[in-house]
Residue, then its C-alpha position, 0 to 999 in steps of 0.5 A: m771298926t773302920d774298913i780300909k783298902m791297901k794294895v799288897f804285891r803278889g808275885e814271884e820272883g820280881e814278877g806281880e803286881l799290887i792287888e787291892y784288899d779291903v781290910e776290917l780294922d780293929e783297934g791297935m791292929v799293926l800292919l802285920d795283923c792285917i796281912h794275917r787277916i787277908q791271909h786268913e780271910q781272902e788269900p791263904d796263899l799269901s807269903c809273908r815272913w814273920n816270927c816274933k810279933a815282937g820287933k826282936c827278929g826283923s823277920c816281917s821288914a817290908e816297905i809300907n808306902g815305900k819306906p821300909s819298916l817292920m810290919c809287926m811294929t807299924r801301927m796301922s793308925d800312924i800308916i792311915e794318918e801319914t797316907p795322903e787322903n787320895e792314896v792307898i797303903t802300899v806293901r811291897p818286899l824289900k826292893t834290895f833283894p831277890h824277890i822270891r814270892d809276894l812279901v818275901t825276899d832272899v836275904s841270904w846274901n847277908y849270911e854268906m857275906a858274915k862267913a867271909v869276914s874274918p873274926i877279930k882276934g885280940p893281940d898276942e900280949p894279955d896285958w891289953e887295954f880294951s877302951q869303952f869306944e871299942a866295948k860300944r862299937a863290938q855291942e853295936f854290931r849285937t844290936c842287929i836284929e837282922c831286919y836288913i832295913c838299912q841295906d833296903t835303904c842304901h842306894v849304892l845297893r838299891e842302884w846295883r841291884t836295880k842295874n844288876n839283878g843282884p847284891p853288889c858282891k859275889l864270894 
């Protein structure tokens, strides 16, 4: 077992600070395990989202050392290896979305945008050909786990959020 220091963002509605915690690591831990250990042993009111703990739902997205990742899929051994020796591991909420509390953000804008997109309707004639390219393109959207990391890394959304305190599109 190893002890490490890490800083986790604590606060509400965009206001808050990084709080340092000492965390005891067990072999094979992922970052979500560390957050749960902090909740269990030190801060029972620390807020974060998670569901499957298997990289299938996207709920546990956060910024780890400034890089958006799934906490359930990010091994602590990898984070430690990638973190410079004189720096402390940091965990923050996704920057692109409005902050609710601690590591939780409001991603409801995505669902509003999804409702606004009209479904694709095939041609009226029953003898149309559906190409493999079209099949692959449609399948790509079905692989999305709604972690929103792609949006968190998008500089257009980040800059708009910073300047306007919200997502770029309003319904």
